[in-house]
C-alpha positions as CSV (number, residue, x, y, z in Angstrom):
1,M,1.8,-4.2,5.8
2,R,5.2,-4.3,3.5
3,S,4.3,-8.4,3.1
4,R,0.5,-6.9,1.8
5,F,1.7,-4.6,-0.6
6,T,4.2,-7.2,-2.1
7,A,1.0,-9.1,-2.5
8,F,-0.8,-6.4,-4.2
9,V,1.7,-5.8,-6.4
10,L,2.4,-9.5,-7.6
11,G,-1.7,-10.1,-7.7
12,L,-1.5,-12.5,-5.1
13,E,-5.1,-12.7,-4.3
14,A,-5.2,-15.5,-2.1
15,Y,-2.4,-14.4,0.3
16,L,-3.9,-10.7,0.7
17,L,-7.2,-13.0,1.8
18,K,-5.2,-14.8,4.1
19,S,-3.6,-12.0,6.0
20,W,-7.2,-10.4,6.1
21,H,-9.3,-10.9,9.6
22,P,-12.0,-12.9,9.0
23,S,-14.2,-10.4,11.0
24,T,-13.6,-8.4,7.9
25,R,-12.4,-10.1,5.2
26,P,-14.2,-10.1,2.0
27,T,-15.3,-13.9,0.5
28,E,-13.1,-13.2,-2.7
29,L,-11.1,-10.4,-3.9
30,D,-10.2,-9.6,-7.7
31,L,-7.4,-7.4,-8.4
32,E,-7.9,-7.7,-12.4
33,G,-7.2,-3.9,-13.5
34,A,-5.4,-3.0,-10.3
35,P,-3.2,0.0,-10.7
36,E,0.5,-0.4,-11.6
37,W,1.6,-0.2,-7.8
38,K,5.2,1.3,-7.5
39,S,6.6,2.3,-4.1
40,L,5.1,2.2,-0.5
41,Q,6.4,4.7,2.0
42,I,5.7,3.9,5.8
43,L,4.7,7.4,7.5
44,S,4.1,5.8,10.7
45,T,3.3,3.0,13.2
46,D,2.1,2.5,16.2
47,Q,1.3,-0.7,18.4
48,Q,-0.8,-1.2,21.5
49,G,-0.6,-5.1,23.0
50,D,-2.0,-6.7,19.9
51,K,-3.2,-4.0,18.3
52,G,-1.0,-2.1,15.9
53,R,-1.7,0.9,13.6
54,V,0.0,1.3,10.5
55,S,0.3,4.8,8.4
56,F,1.4,4.7,4.6
57,R,1.8,6.0,1.5
58,A,1.8,3.7,-2.1
59,I,2.5,5.6,-5.1
60,Y,0.8,4.0,-8.6
61,Q,0.9,5.2,-12.0
62,A,-2.1,6.2,-13.9
63,G,-1.7,6.9,-17.4
64,E,0.3,9.3,-18.1
65,G,0.5,10.4,-14.2
66,W,1.4,9.8,-10.6
67,R,-1.2,9.0,-7.9
68,F,-0.9,8.0,-4.6
69,L,-3.4,6.4,-2.0
70,E,-2.7,7.2,1.8
71,E,-4.1,4.6,4.6
72,D,-4.4,4.6,8.3
73,S,-4.7,0.5,8.5
74,N,-5.5,-1.5,11.5
75,F,-4.2,-4.6,12.5
76,V,-4.7,-7.4,15.1
77,Y,-2.3,-9.7,16.4
78,E,-4.0,-13.4,16.9
79,D,-2.4,-17.0,17.1
80,G,1.1,-15.8,16.2
81,H,0.2,-13.8,12.9
82,W,-0.8,-10.0,12.5
83,F,-4.0,-10.0,10.5
84,Y,-5.2,-6.6,8.6
85,V,-9.0,-5.2,10.0
86,T,-9.6,-1.6,8.7
87,G,-8.6,1.2,7.0
88,D,-9.6,4.9,6.4
89,T,-7.8,5.8,2.6
90,R,-7.5,9.0,0.7
91,E,-6.5,9.4,-2.8
92,G,-4.8,12.4,-4.9
93,Q,-2.8,13.0,-7.1
94,L,1.3,13.6,-7.2
95,K,3.0,16.2,-8.8
96,P,6.6,15.3,-8.8
97,G,9.1,18.2,-9.4
98,R,11.8,17.5,-12.1
99,N,14.6,17.6,-9.2
100,Q,12.7,15.9,-6.7
101,P,12.9,11.8,-6.1
102,C,11.4,9.9,-9.1
103,P,8.1,8.2,-8.1
104,C,8.5,5.3,-9.1
105,G,11.1,4.3,-6.2
106,S,14.5,4.1,-8.7
107,G,16.4,6.6,-6.1
108,R,17.1,8.6,-9.0
109,K,16.1,12.2,-9.6
110,Y,12.3,12.7,-11.6
111,K,13.9,14.3,-14.8
112,A,16.1,11.7,-15.3
113,C,14.2,9.0,-14.9
114,C,10.3,8.5,-15.8
115,L,9.9,12.1,-17.0
């Protein structure tokens, strides 16, 4: 999951397609105009044999504000590699408090970083 997030951050469309299971892989992927991804939080993981599930929250900046995308992702292990299959997503607005950690992932308080 972390490698796919990094690929989204860096715009590595070929890697994303390669790590997508052939049964659900789109024929092409265009990341032009994609959000500016800032941080990833893994909320939970589970593995049952060759099937895995990862729940995560990805933070991105949208204009002056912050938003999040949460997904419960399904993966399958085949031929020595994990492949993304499907995911159920939810999006929303993030409203960090002044004394909370900054959503950009710097580790600093929001008021001393991106406010």
